[in-house]
C-alpha positions as MATLAB code, in Angstrom:
seq = 'MEPMKFWEFVSLVVEGLGYERSRIKIPTFVIMPIAHLVEWIYKLLGPYGMKLPQLIPSRIRIISCSRTFDCSKAKDRLGYAPIVTLQVL';
ca = [
     -45.714  -38.001  -59.773;
     -43.602  -38.949  -62.937;
     -40.129  -40.225  -62.176;
     -37.536  -37.660  -62.376;
     -33.765  -37.845  -62.541;
     -31.836  -36.102  -59.737;
     -30.333  -33.331  -61.595;
     -33.349  -32.533  -63.353;
     -35.014  -32.207  -60.038;
     -32.171  -30.124  -58.529;
     -32.380  -27.714  -61.779;
     -36.092  -27.214  -61.248;
     -35.807  -26.320  -57.684;
     -32.640  -23.768  -58.368;
     -34.836  -22.211  -61.073;
     -37.885  -21.987  -59.019;
     -35.818  -20.087  -56.254;
     -34.916  -17.685  -58.904;
     -31.323  -18.732  -59.495;
     -29.863  -19.070  -62.879;
     -28.903  -22.682  -63.883;
     -25.165  -23.414  -64.086;
     -23.978  -23.756  -67.782;
     -20.529  -25.333  -66.943;
     -20.586  -29.116  -66.717;
     -17.230  -30.633  -65.777;
     -16.954  -34.282  -66.719;
     -16.079  -36.770  -63.645;
     -12.885  -37.917  -65.208;
     -11.610  -34.420  -65.168;
     -12.732  -33.599  -61.737;
     -11.763  -37.042  -60.053;
      -7.839  -36.458  -60.245;
      -8.281  -33.007  -58.765;
     -10.381  -34.535  -55.834;
      -7.630  -36.936  -55.135;
      -4.971  -34.309  -55.274;
      -6.933  -32.344  -52.846;
      -7.654  -35.183  -50.728;
      -3.950  -36.204  -50.564;
      -3.067  -32.512  -49.571;
      -5.572  -32.747  -46.799;
      -4.015  -35.897  -45.376;
      -0.555  -34.020  -45.439;
      -1.778  -30.753  -43.874;
      -4.844  -31.911  -41.956;
      -2.786  -32.364  -38.745;
      -1.536  -28.747  -39.025;
      -5.010  -27.498  -38.958;
      -6.186  -27.546  -42.574;
     -10.003  -27.934  -42.666;
     -11.636  -30.842  -44.285;
     -12.003  -29.702  -48.023;
     -15.479  -29.989  -49.835;
     -13.898  -31.572  -52.938;
     -13.131  -35.177  -52.110;
     -13.557  -38.191  -54.400;
     -16.342  -39.919  -52.188;
     -18.535  -36.785  -52.783;
     -17.800  -36.449  -56.513;
     -18.670  -40.473  -56.820;
     -22.111  -39.444  -54.823;
     -22.952  -36.454  -56.996;
     -22.043  -38.186  -60.288;
     -24.190  -41.197  -59.732;
     -27.249  -41.432  -61.982;
     -30.525  -41.615  -59.897;
     -34.236  -41.404  -60.493;
     -36.698  -40.261  -57.881;
     -40.231  -41.926  -58.008;
     -43.097  -41.059  -55.489;
     -45.414  -44.138  -56.433;
     -44.632  -46.092  -53.220;
     -45.768  -42.887  -51.190;
     -48.704  -42.843  -53.317;
     -49.651  -46.319  -52.851;
     -48.876  -46.861  -49.197;
     -49.542  -43.238  -47.823;
     -52.077  -42.062  -50.474;
     -49.683  -39.201  -51.033;
     -50.733  -36.632  -53.672;
     -48.667  -33.661  -54.434;
     -50.138  -30.266  -53.777;
     -47.912  -28.458  -56.349;
     -46.420  -29.721  -59.457;
     -42.615  -29.135  -59.846;
     -43.091  -28.759  -63.738;
     -43.721  -25.203  -64.961;
     -47.000  -25.005  -66.641;
];
């Protein structure tokens, strides 16, 4: 029920599924020019059948934003209480 940052949540889920957490972190300022280049190439080659790439600037902006998730409204309005905790005891 404590507020949790998005990437901390994702890390807990990934580790809970038995996968190893990625050790590589690429800064946004490094990946964004690459994403713009990929998008530009798609605009050139898209009409010739190139599939929409996964690495585009809008997606980089979304995943690089800082967010925190909080369940307090669900608790107050719906009486929500988690059955299992995300934190490893």
